[in-house]
C-alpha positions, -999 to 999 in steps of 0.1 A, spaced: 812 -430 272 777 -442 276 771 -479 283 740 -491 266 720 -521 278 711 -548 253 675 -557 249 667 -592 239 636 -604 222 612 -628 241 621 -655 215 658 -652 223 651 -653 261 630 -684 257 656 -701 235 684 -694 261 661 -704 290 651 -737 274 688 -744 267 695 -738 304 666 -761 314 681 -789 293 712 -789 316 735 -800 287 758 -771 293 768 -750 323 756 -715 327 791 -702 319 791 -722 286 756 -709 277 767 -674 286 796 -676 263 776 -692 235 748 -667 236 767 -636 247 748 -629 279 756 -629 316 751 -661 335 728 -643 360 705 -633 331 703 -670 321 693 -681 355 667 -653 358 652 -662 324 652 -699 334 634 -691 367 609 -670 348 601 -697 323 598 -723 351 575 -701 372 553 -693 342 551 -727 327 519 -736 346 501 -706 331 505 -722 296 481 -749 306 458 -728 327 427 -721 306 412 -697 331 443 -676 330 440 -673 292 403 -665 293 409 -640 321 436 -623 300 413 -622 270 385 -607 291 408 -580 304 419 -572 269 383 -570 257 372 -549 287 400 -524 280 389 -521 244 353 -516 254 362 -489 279 382 -472 251 352 -473 228 329 -460 255 353 -431 261 354 -423 224 316 -424 221 312 -401 252 335 -375 237 316 -376 204 283 -375 221 294 -345 242 307 -327 211 274 -333 192 253 -321 222 273 -289 224 269 -283 186 232 -290 188 226 -266 217 245 -237 199 
């Protein structure tokens, strides 16, 4: 019998982590309420606390946008190079 792992959406993880940060319930109570293991709750809580500073870091956001734009430009360059090579071969035939 195969045991499948559950995958949770980022929204669900954030909801559980924020509930853990509020400290109104124990990890065991949250685990029971959300149906996940307490270790996962503490992991998600740690991840949200470690990444919280990035929300306010404008240079991080602009760096991420620049990386995304660079990747898109490299993709376009590659496509144009393939098209150019194809046309050059057809023209020389």
